[in-house]
MARMIMAR-324559 format. One line per field, with one value per residue (C-alpha): x, y, z; residue in one letter; residue number from 1. Coordinates in Angstrom, 2 decimals. Each point is the difference from the previous one (the first is absolute). Last residue first. Example, Ala and Ser with C-alpha at 12.3 -4.5 7.8 and 13.67 -1.06 7.14 Angstrom:
# MARMIMAR-324559
u: (13.67, -1.37) $
v: (-1.06, -3.44) $
w: (7.14, 0.66) $
type: (S, A) $
seq: (2, 1) $
***
This chain:
# MARMIMAR-324559
u: (43.27, -3.72, -0.46, -1.70, -3.42, -0.17, -3.62, 1.04, 3.45, -1.60, -2.58, 2.69, 1.98, -3.10, -0.94, 3.51, -0.12, -2.78, -3.28, -0.84, -0.40, 2.59, 2.35, -0.06, 0.96, 2.88, 1.22, -0.61, 2.07, -0.88, -2.71, -0.90, 0.69, -1.84, -3.23, -1.66, 1.32, -0.91, -3.58, -0.35, 1.38, -2.15, -3.25, 0.76, 0.59, -3.16, -2.13, 1.68, -0.88, -3.69, -0.48, 0.31, 0.29, 1.92, -3.11, -1.31, 3.20, 2.10, 1.14, -3.55, -0.22, 3.22, 3.00, 0.25, -0.15, 1.92, 2.70, -2.79, -0.57, 1.23, -0.81, 0.11, -3.54, -1.06, 1.79, 3.60, 0.14, 3.25, -0.09, 2.89, -0.90, 1.80, 2.32, -2.50, -2.57, 2.80, 1.37, -3.42, -0.77, 3.34, -0.38, -3.34, 1.37, 2.43, -2.39, -2.46, 0.78, -3.50, -1.24, -3.64, -0.90, -2.73, 2.56, 2.09, -2.96, -1.46, 3.55, -0.20, -3.58, 0.90, 2.93, 3.57, 2.90, 3.03, 3.35, 2.52, 2.03, 3.38, -1.07, 1.37, -1.21, -3.51, -0.24, 0.90, -2.60, -2.64, 1.07, -0.73, -3.38, -1.10, 1.07, -2.20, -2.75, 0.10, 0.22, -3.91, -0.10, 1.43, -1.40, 0.42, 3.74, 0.78, 0.41, 3.54, -0.63, 2.64, 0.98, 2.58, 1.53, -0.69, 3.77, 0.74, -3.51, 0.37, 3.64, -1.56, -2.82, 2.47, -1.86, -1.25, -1.36, -3.72, -0.85, 3.09, -1.07, -3.36, 1.06, 2.49, -2.87, 2.28, 0.18, 3.37, 2.12, 2.87, 1.70, 3.03, 1.93, 3.76, 2.70, 2.76, 1.99, 2.23, 1.04, 3.11, -0.06, -0.93, -1.24, -3.18, 0.59, -0.97, -2.54, -0.67, -2.74, -0.89, -3.40, -0.73, 3.02, -0.91, -3.56, 1.73, 1.91, -3.14, -1.85, 2.84, -0.21, -3.78, 0.04, -1.08, -3.08, -1.98, 2.48, -1.21, 2.07, 2.58, 0.85, 3.42, 0.30, 2.73, 2.96, 1.73, -1.65, 3.18, 0.34, -3.61, -0.06, 2.99, 3.78, 2.04, 2.74, 3.82, -0.31, -3.66, -1.50, -0.08, 0.41, -1.21, 1.00, 3.28, 0.45, -3.06, -3.56, -2.59, -2.95, -3.13, 1.72, 1.63, -3.28, -2.03, 2.53, -0.26, -3.91, -0.75, -0.71, -3.12, -2.32, 2.27, -0.06, 2.98, 0.13, 2.55, -0.69, 3.43, 0.85, -0.83, -3.72, 0.40, -1.55, -3.26, -1.99, 2.10, -0.08, -3.93, -0.08, 2.17, -2.59, -2.79, 1.64, 0.73, -3.69, -1.18, -3.21, 1.61, -0.77, -2.69, 0.53, 1.64, 3.14, 1.78, 2.01, 2.61, 0.71, 2.39, -2.68, -0.72, -1.26, -2.96, -1.82, 0.62, -1.39, -3.06, -0.76, 0.85, -2.20, -2.93, 0.75, 0.00, -3.45, -1.62, 1.31, 2.46, 2.70, 3.63, 2.57, 3.10, -0.94, 0.38, 3.80, 1.27, 2.52, 1.33, 3.51, -1.41, 1.82, 3.29, 0.13, -0.84, 2.46, 2.70, -1.07, 0.31, 3.50, 0.71, -1.31, 2.04, 3.11, 2.09, 3.68, 2.08, 3.65, 2.27, 3.07, 3.77, 2.59, -1.26, 2.46, 0.04, -2.49, -2.15, 2.57, 3.42, -0.48, -3.55, 1.02, -2.52, -2.39, -1.68, -3.70, -1.75, -3.49, -0.49, -3.61, 0.16, -0.83, 1.12, 2.43, 2.71, 0.05, -2.05, -0.12, -2.72, 1.14, 0.68, 2.56, 3.56, 2.55, 2.06, 3.23, -0.91, 2.89, -0.87, -3.63, 0.52, 2.34, -2.47, -2.77, 2.16, 0.40, -3.74, -1.18, 1.14, 1.48, 3.06, 1.08, -0.91, 2.65, -0.68, 3.27, -0.34, 2.76, -2.03, -2.51, -2.80, -2.90, -2.59, 1.23, -0.36, -3.71, -0.86, 1.59, -2.14, -2.69, 2.09, 1.68, 3.34, 3.50, 3.48, -0.74, 3.06, -0.72, 3.36, -1.27, -1.55, -3.33, -3.03, -3.10, -3.70, -2.63, -3.59, -1.89, 1.98, -0.73, 3.32, 2.11, -1.45, 0.52, 3.78, 0.29, -1.44, 2.46, 2.96, -0.97, -0.41, 3.26, 1.79, -1.64, 1.10, -2.57, -1.83, 1.94, 1.75, 1.33, 3.17, 0.01, 2.47, 3.32, 2.59, 2.94, -0.45, -0.80, -3.57, 0.78, 1.00, -3.11, -2.20, 2.28, -0.64, -3.77, -0.58, 1.65, -3.42, -1.85, 2.53, 3.02, 1.16, -2.00, 1.57, -1.52, 1.08, -1.21, 2.26, -1.66, 0.99, 1.09, -0.99, 1.21, -1.11, 1.53, -0.63, 1.37, 1.43, 1.34, 0.18, 3.32, -0.40, 3.18, -1.47, -3.13, 2.16, 2.13, -3.30, -0.84, 3.80, -0.25, -3.23, 1.54, 3.00, -0.52, -2.64, -3.98, -1.72, -1.44, -3.01, 0.46, -2.98, 0.13, -0.98, 0.00) $
v: (-38.76, 1.05, 3.78, 1.57, 0.72, 1.53, 1.36, 3.64, -0.44, -1.27, 2.82, 2.59, -1.20, 0.10, 3.39, 1.13, -1.83, 2.04, -1.30, -1.80, -3.46, -1.57, 2.99, 0.03, -3.68, 0.63, 2.90, -1.42, -3.05, -3.81, 0.28, -3.83, -0.73, 3.31, -0.66, -2.69, 1.63, 3.31, -0.76, -1.92, 2.55, 2.68, -1.96, -0.40, 3.57, 1.02, -2.53, 1.30, 3.70, -0.90, -2.12, -3.48, -2.03, -3.24, -2.12, 1.10, -1.60, 2.23, -1.90, -0.81, 1.99, -1.61, 2.43, 1.06, -2.21, 0.28, -2.38, -2.76, 0.32, -3.41, -1.28, -3.81, -0.12, 2.01, -2.51, 0.17, -2.65, -2.00, -1.46, -0.21, 2.15, 2.39, 1.80, 1.20, 1.28, 1.76, 1.62, 1.23, 1.50, 1.70, 1.55, 1.19, 1.53, 2.02, 1.23, 1.31, -0.70, 1.04, -2.42, 0.86, -3.74, -0.62, -0.28, -2.66, -1.92, 0.18, -1.40, -2.96, -0.78, 0.28, -2.42, 1.33, -1.55, -1.98, -0.05, -2.97, 0.68, 1.35, 1.91, 3.66, -0.92, -0.94, 2.97, 2.20, -1.36, 0.07, 3.69, 1.04, -2.09, 1.87, 3.40, -0.67, -1.31, 3.10, 2.83, 0.48, 0.21, 3.58, 1.89, -3.07, 0.05, 3.25, 3.01, 1.85, 3.70, 2.28, 2.99, 2.81, 2.71, -2.01, -0.36, 3.57, 0.75, -2.93, 1.42, 3.51, -1.69, -2.06, -3.20, -1.30, 3.55, -0.97, 2.24, -1.42, -3.65, 0.67, 1.42, -3.19, -2.57, -2.97, -2.69, 1.76, 0.28, 2.36, 0.47, 2.30, 0.98, 0.07, 2.38, -0.08, 2.49, -1.06, 2.01, -0.69, -0.11, -3.43, -2.10, -1.08, 0.94, 3.68, 1.16, 2.24, -0.32, 3.93, -0.33, -3.68, -0.60, 2.11, -1.52, -3.27, 1.17, 1.35, -3.08, -2.23, 1.85, -0.09, -3.86, -1.49, -2.22, 2.13, -0.70, -3.59, -0.78, 2.57, -0.70, 1.74, 0.66, 0.33, 2.45, -0.80, -3.09, -1.19, 3.36, 0.40, -3.85, 0.46, -0.08, -1.91, 1.03, -0.82, -3.16, -1.18, 1.30, -2.04, 2.82, 3.16, 2.74, -1.51, 0.85, 1.72, -1.11, -0.56, 2.24, -2.45, -3.36, 2.28, 1.72, -3.08, -1.67, 2.75, 0.30, -3.73, -1.82, -1.77, 3.05, 2.37, -2.60, 1.08, -0.53, 0.48, 0.59, 0.52, 1.89, -0.97, 0.72, 3.77, 1.34, -1.59, -3.07, -2.26, 2.31, 0.20, -3.86, -0.43, 2.46, -2.28, -3.00, 1.41, 1.19, -3.62, 0.00, -2.10, 2.76, 2.29, 3.05, 3.26, 0.58, 3.13, 1.43, 2.63, 1.92, -1.34, -0.34, -2.59, -2.41, 2.17, -0.52, -3.67, -0.13, 1.59, -2.53, -2.69, 0.95, 0.37, -3.41, -1.59, 1.54, -1.24, -3.31, -1.48, -1.77, -0.89, 2.81, -1.53, 1.60, 3.54, -0.45, -3.51, -0.99, -3.30, 0.48, 2.54, -0.70, -1.13, 2.59, 2.80, -1.14, 0.20, 3.35, 1.15, -1.31, 1.83, 3.21, -0.29, -0.09, -3.09, 0.46, -2.93, -0.42, -2.81, -0.38, -0.67, -2.59, -1.88, -1.76, -3.78, -2.22, 0.45, -1.63, 1.28, -0.39, 1.15, 3.46, 0.82, 3.11, 0.60, 1.03, 3.12, 1.02, 3.68, 1.32, 3.43, 3.44, 3.15, 2.67, -0.59, -3.76, -0.96, -3.43, -2.43, -3.53, -3.52, -2.17, 0.55, -2.25, 2.25, -1.12, 0.72, 2.64, 1.49, 0.44, 1.14, 2.89, 0.93, 0.00, 2.00, 2.79, 0.46, 2.31, -2.73, 0.80, 1.69, -2.79, -2.72, 1.60, 1.88, 0.67, 3.05, 2.18, 3.02, -1.58, -2.39, -0.44, 1.77, -2.12, -3.21, 0.61, 1.44, -3.35, -2.31, -0.44, -0.31, -3.17, 0.41, -1.06, 0.00, 2.06, -0.12, -1.83, -1.69, -3.40, 1.40, 1.73, -0.89, 2.26, -0.53, 2.63, -1.70, 0.34, -2.97, -0.13, 2.17, -2.82, -2.70, 2.08, 0.62, -3.90, -0.93, 2.35, -1.24, -3.58, 0.86, 1.81, -2.98, -2.35, 1.89, 1.42, -0.33, -3.22, -0.90, -3.83, -1.72, -3.66, -2.98, 1.62, -2.57, 1.08, 3.58, 0.09, 0.41, 3.28, 1.07, -1.48, 1.98, 3.13, -0.59, -0.40, 2.75, 2.85, 1.05, -0.10, 2.71, -0.44, 3.16, -0.30, -3.03, -1.50, -3.60, -2.89, -2.77, -3.38, -3.42, 0.39, 3.60, 3.15, 3.45, 2.81, 3.60, 2.92, -2.06, 2.01, -1.93, 0.37, -3.35, -1.52, 1.37, -1.93, -3.33, 0.90, -0.05, -3.66, -0.85, 1.45, -1.69, -3.49, 0.45, -3.47, -2.20, 0.17, -1.13, 3.00, 2.28, 3.44, 2.63, 3.23, 3.59, 2.45) $
w: (32.67, -0.67, -0.06, 3.21, 0.91, 3.45, -0.69, 0.87, -1.58, -3.32, 0.48, 0.51, -3.24, -1.80, 0.80, -0.81, -3.26, -1.41, -1.65, -3.14, 1.48, -2.17, 0.27, 3.80, 0.02, -2.32, 2.08, 3.35, -1.06, -0.69, -2.58, -0.33, 3.68, 0.95, -1.71, 2.50, 3.28, -1.26, -0.69, 3.13, 2.26, -1.89, 0.20, 3.88, 0.51, -1.95, 1.97, 3.31, -0.82, -0.75, 3.10, 1.23, -3.39, 0.43, 0.56, -3.40, -2.00, -1.97, -2.89, -0.93, -3.19, -1.32, -0.43, -3.52, -2.98, -3.23, 1.16, 0.19, -3.79, -0.49, -3.60, -0.30, 0.88, -2.96, -2.48, -1.43, -2.87, -0.87, 3.43, 2.21, 3.05, 2.15, -2.44, -2.46, 2.65, 2.23, -3.08, -1.07, 3.57, 0.21, -3.29, 0.70, 3.27, -2.00, -2.28, 2.59, 3.85, 0.93, -3.06, -0.17, -1.08, -2.63, -2.85, 1.66, 0.90, -3.38, -1.28, 2.25, -1.02, -3.71, 0.58, -0.12, -2.04, 0.59, -1.83, 0.93, 3.18, 0.59, 3.15, -1.48, -3.27, 1.02, 2.20, -2.72, -2.42, 2.72, 0.84, -3.64, -0.23, 3.11, -1.23, -3.04, 1.75, 2.57, -2.73, -0.09, 3.90, -0.55, 3.06, 2.34, -1.03, 1.41, -2.09, -0.47, 0.57, -1.89, 1.23, -1.27, 1.82, 3.34, 1.16, 0.23, 1.79, 2.35, 0.84, 1.00, 1.99, 2.17, 1.01, 3.49, 0.74, 0.51, -3.25, -1.95, 1.02, -1.09, -3.45, -0.15, 0.10, 0.13, -2.86, -1.13, -3.14, -0.96, -3.17, 0.07, -3.13, 0.50, -1.30, 2.99, 1.89, 2.62, 3.05, 1.81, 4.06, 0.41, 3.05, -1.76, -3.73, -0.87, -2.21, -3.13, -2.61, 0.55, 2.11, -0.50, 2.02, 2.84, 0.05, 0.21, 3.16, 1.51, -0.61, 1.46, 3.17, 0.19, -0.38, -3.55, 0.56, -2.38, -2.74, -0.41, -3.02, -0.99, -3.57, -0.98, -3.79, -2.66, -0.81, 3.36, 1.44, 1.73, 1.70, 1.26, 0.90, 2.43, -0.54, 2.75, 2.09, -0.06, 2.30, 0.17, 3.27, 3.02, 2.40, -1.40, -2.76, -0.19, -3.72, -1.16, -0.46, -2.52, -0.61, -0.54, 1.56, 2.76, 0.99, -0.18, 2.32, 2.50, -0.18, 0.45, -3.23, -1.44, -0.02, -2.12, -2.93, -2.02, -4.00, -2.63, -3.70, -1.70, -3.34, -3.71, 0.88, 1.10, -3.06, 1.25, -0.68, 1.64, 3.29, -0.27, -0.31, 3.17, 1.86, -1.18, 1.17, 3.28, 0.48, -0.69, 2.02, 2.88, 2.75, -0.91, -2.28, -0.69, -2.36, 0.58, -2.98, 0.22, -3.21, -2.41, -2.85, -2.46, 2.29, 0.80, -3.22, 0.09, 3.41, -0.88, -2.70, 2.02, 3.02, -2.68, -1.45, 3.52, 1.01, -3.21, 0.10, -2.19, 2.51, 0.51, 0.69, -1.59, -3.32, 1.69, 0.21, -1.09, 2.75, -0.13, 1.84, 2.55, 3.18, -1.47, -2.66, 2.44, 2.32, -2.96, -0.92, 3.57, 0.11, -3.15, 1.46, 3.16, -2.07, -0.36, -0.25, -1.17, 0.93, -1.65, 2.17, -0.73, -0.44, 2.99, 2.10, -0.56, 1.14, -2.99, -2.44, -1.29, -3.69, 0.16, 1.27, 2.54, 0.02, 3.58, -0.04, 1.18, 0.30, 1.30, 0.49, -1.23, 1.32, -1.71, 1.64, -2.55, 0.71, 3.22, 1.75, 0.73, 0.88, -1.58, 2.25, -0.52, -1.93, -2.33, 1.35, 3.50, 0.36, -3.33, 0.54, 3.70, -1.20, -2.48, 2.71, 2.41, -2.98, -0.10, -2.95, -2.20, -3.47, 1.39, 2.32, -2.67, -2.16, -3.41, -2.44, -2.07, 1.45, 0.35, 2.01, -0.72, 2.73, -2.34, -3.03, 2.04, 1.25, -3.66, -1.58, 2.20, -2.02, -3.38, 1.88, 1.71, -0.23, 1.84, 2.84, 2.62, 3.18, 0.58, -0.88, -3.41, -0.20, -2.36, 0.16, -0.59, 0.03, -0.10, -3.37, -1.62, -3.63, -0.80, 2.06, -2.39, -3.03, 1.08, 0.81, -3.47, -1.74, 2.13, -0.84, -3.98, 0.16, 1.69, -2.49, -3.16, -2.03, -3.64, -0.89, -3.39, 0.08, -0.48, 0.57, 0.52, 0.71, 1.14, -2.31, -0.97, -3.76, 0.79, 1.31, -3.35, -1.68, 2.61, -0.98, -3.84, 0.52, 2.21, -2.27, -1.61, 3.53, 1.49, 2.52, 0.97, 3.57, 0.91, 3.24, 0.56, 1.92, 0.36, 0.86, 1.54, 3.45, 0.30, -1.62, -0.35, -2.16, -0.47, -2.34, -2.70, -3.09, -3.11, -1.86, -1.65, 1.47, 3.51, -0.34, -0.80, 3.06, 1.94, -0.88, 0.61, 3.50, 0.80, -1.22, 2.35, 1.87, -1.14, 0.11, -3.01, -1.53, -0.42, -1.13, 0.81, -1.93, 0.38, -3.06) $
type: (P, S, R, R, I, R, H, K, R, L, K, N, A, I, M, T, H, S, T, N, L, R, S, A, L, R, R, S, S, P, Y, H, P, Y, L, R, T, L, L, M, R, E, F, E, D, I, A, G, A, W, D, T, I, Q, E, P, Q, L, A, D, D, S, P, G, A, A, G, A, L, D, V, D, E, A, D, I, L, A, R, D, Q, M, T, V, A, R, F, I, V, N, Q, L, Q, R, V, N, G, P, W, D, S, A, T, L, K, D, L, A, A, G, S, L, R, V, P, P, R, G, S, Q, T, C, A, R, R, I, F, H, Q, A, L, L, P, I, D, D, R, R, E, R, L, P, P, V, H, L, T, L, V, N, L, R, Y, Y, L, D, E, R, F, D, G, E, A, V, M, R, E, L, N, R, H, T, A, S, I, I, R, V, D, V, Q, T, E, R, S, G, G, V, R, R, F, R, G, D, N, L, F, R, L, L, K, A, Q, L, Y, P, S, M, E, G, V, E, D, L, F, V, T, G, G, D, A, M, E, L, L, G, P, K, G, G, R, Q, A, G, S, F, A, G, P, A, Y, G, F, L, E, S, E, A, L, S, E, P, L, A, A, C, N, L, A, L, F, P, A, E, H, R, G, S, A, Q, H, C, A, L, A, I, L, E, K, G, T, G, T, E, G, L, L, M, L, P, S, D, T, G, A, M, R, V, A, R, E, K, V, A, R, L, A, T, S, S, G, L, I, A, D, F, G, H, D, D, P, H, Q, L, A, H, L, R, E, G, I, R, Q, P, A, H, L, T, I, L, G, G, A, P, P, A, D, A, G, H, A, P, D, H, I, P, R, V, D, L, L, F, P, K, G, R, V, T, I, E, R, A, P, V, R, F, G, Q, R, L, L, E, D, A, L, A, P, D, D, L, L, Q, H, L, T, V, A, G, G, A, R, R, S, S, D, A, L, P, T, A, A, P, N, T, N, V, L, L, G, G, A, D, V, A, L, V, P, D, A, M, A, A, L, L, A, E, L, H, L, R, Q, R, M, G, P, L, M, D, I, A, E, V, A, V, V, G, A, V, G, F, L, A, N, R, T, D, P, F, D, P, E, H, L, D, P, A, D, I, Y, V, H, S, M, D, V, E, V, N, V, V, S, L, H, R, R, A, M, Q, A, L, I, E, Q, A, I, G, V, R, D, K, F, T, V, V, L, R, M) $
seq: (517, 516, 515, 514, 513, 512, 511, 510, 509, 508, 507, 506, 505, 504, 503, 502, 501, 500, 499, 498, 497, 496, 495, 494, 493, 492, 491, 490, 489, 488, 487, 486, 485, 484, 483, 482, 481, 480, 479, 478, 477, 476, 475, 474, 473, 472, 471, 470, 469, 468, 467, 466, 465, 464, 463, 462, 461, 460, 459, 458, 457, 456, 455, 454, 453, 452, 451, 450, 449, 448, 447, 446, 445, 444, 443, 442, 441, 440, 439, 438, 437, 436, 435, 434, 433, 432, 431, 430, 429, 428, 427, 426, 425, 424, 423, 422, 421, 420, 419, 418, 417, 416, 415, 414, 413, 412, 411, 410, 409, 408, 407, 406, 405, 404, 403, 402, 401, 400, 399, 398, 397, 396, 395, 394, 393, 392, 391, 390, 389, 388, 387, 386, 385, 384, 383, 382, 381, 380, 379, 378, 377, 376, 375, 374, 373, 372, 371, 370, 369, 368, 367, 366, 365, 364, 363, 362, 361, 360, 359, 358, 357, 356, 355, 354, 353, 352, 351, 350, 349, 348, 347, 346, 345, 344, 343, 342, 341, 340, 339, 338, 337, 336, 335, 334, 333, 332, 331, 330, 329, 328, 327, 326, 325, 324, 323, 322, 321, 320, 319, 318, 317, 316, 315, 314, 313, 312, 311, 310, 309, 308, 307, 306, 305, 304, 303, 302, 301, 300, 299, 298, 297, 296, 295, 294, 293, 292, 291, 290, 289, 288, 287, 286, 285, 284, 283, 282, 281, 280, 279, 278, 277, 276, 275, 274, 273, 272, 271, 270, 269, 268, 267, 266, 265, 264, 263, 262, 261, 260, 259, 258, 257, 256, 255, 254, 253, 252, 251, 250, 249, 248, 247, 246, 245, 244, 243, 242, 241, 240, 239, 238, 237, 236, 235, 234, 233, 232, 231, 230, 229, 228, 227, 226, 225, 224, 223, 222, 221, 220, 219, 218, 217, 216, 215, 214, 213, 212, 211, 210, 209, 208, 207, 206, 205, 204, 203, 202, 201, 200, 199, 198, 197, 196, 195, 194, 193, 192, 191, 190, 189, 188, 187, 186, 185, 184, 183, 182, 181, 180, 179, 178, 177, 176, 175, 174, 173, 172, 171, 170, 169, 168, 167, 166, 165, 164, 163, 162, 161, 160, 159, 158, 157, 156, 155, 154, 153, 152, 151, 150, 149, 148, 147, 146, 145, 144, 143, 142, 141, 140, 139, 138, 137, 136, 135, 134, 133, 132, 131, 130, 129, 128, 127, 126, 125, 124, 123, 122, 121, 120, 119, 118, 117, 116, 115, 114, 113, 112, 111, 110, 109, 108, 107, 106, 105, 104, 103, 102, 101, 100, 99, 98, 97, 96, 95, 94, 93, 92, 91, 90, 89, 88, 87, 86, 85, 84, 83, 82, 81, 80, 79, 78, 77, 76, 75, 74, 73, 72, 71, 70, 69, 68, 67, 66, 65, 64, 63, 62, 61, 60, 59, 58, 57, 56, 55, 54, 53, 52, 51, 50, 49, 48, 47, 46, 45, 44, 43, 42, 41, 40, 39, 38, 37, 36, 35, 34, 33, 32, 31, 30, 29, 28, 27, 26, 25, 24, 23, 22, 21, 20, 19, 18, 17, 16, 15, 14, 13, 12, 11, 10, 9, 8, 7, 6, 5, 4, 3, 2, 1) $
***
């Protein structure tokens, strides 16, 4: 049995309590004492003998209570600590001031065991692949910035904190350090959780039109495979939402879903984001290197949006990865293998790009194993009322105003529009209508569809037209001048106009159109 004896504090009372246990020939295997309690673990004491033992303990002057308990406080604390450490998926290691490994959680046990030598002890120098880093940790008192390291050839993000003795305070030299190692996939899981906190799979795709139901039915069937999936459709149709739903409906749903917009980044940055980079790969790189999306999404899905904007060099590197699942970081020599499903999306005509030599034919067929066409909003007008109500609720929440509703005329106006920007444009129009007026009813005049209009018919004045070539040049100049501030790179503008970025770059130079400072 285990007992707690409550007493009035005085000198020697704990020894007298234990002496009573000894007189009754009861073995005591553990004792914990605080200011007013003695906790005793006596395995030889059984329930029938407890009343006599309790009476004997009450014979000690100052004892006020004797009760049976299930566990000593120290044992309970150790049990909870072990459960807490076991629940941590990241390896956690505690070392003393000299760099000797003191304790680990179960996730770190394989790393510690692989570093253990015949003597049994593990030092920081044995654990880390970089002896200079171990020296730096000890020299800096376990105060170093987070960085990527390798342990037994595997990359981890190092997070280290000094351990201080409470009796000496935080200004005293540390008594050791607590080292946490975050694997790239664990970082990816955190990114996924931050980017998609309220994901509900296909239920998040609003609409019940015939066209959308057909897309959902095909997507559900495609979600269960690991083959590459290509989503085709205009900008703003919700291709990433469908890609995320396919991930959530697949066997990879517990692993990360990470996305890269190939049109939003220059080639060098897109490469390092996707494949990561090794230490010292380029000037300004994070010390120790950085894992890319492919490493962080290991076991999950990587979504490549606007894959048609990917440079020829990146196309070749992606094709290499799709062939065998292996890649090298930027500036690295070590090959990494991961298990990742690729879902790509584009609004470009890739078949035409292949024919024109702007996209690799072999990559096209590797990405286009499964194909899903996402319909534009004008082909699913029945979904506009439901989407509009959803965006109204969201806009009211974001702007902190009471709920509003659409008039019949406003809804008719929304339904009649062709929506070249699709669902994204509808969301923006609704947000503008909700925030720019204070009435509880949104009427037709509150719905500004100006963003749906193209260049005005009279943008090119008759007196400017001298010949056919001049008219073409003037129209090009006006069109590029109008669109370039909204798509401030040749790739993004080429994507908007569904043409090659080389042609757009040449036209921008020809008309001397530059990005505003």
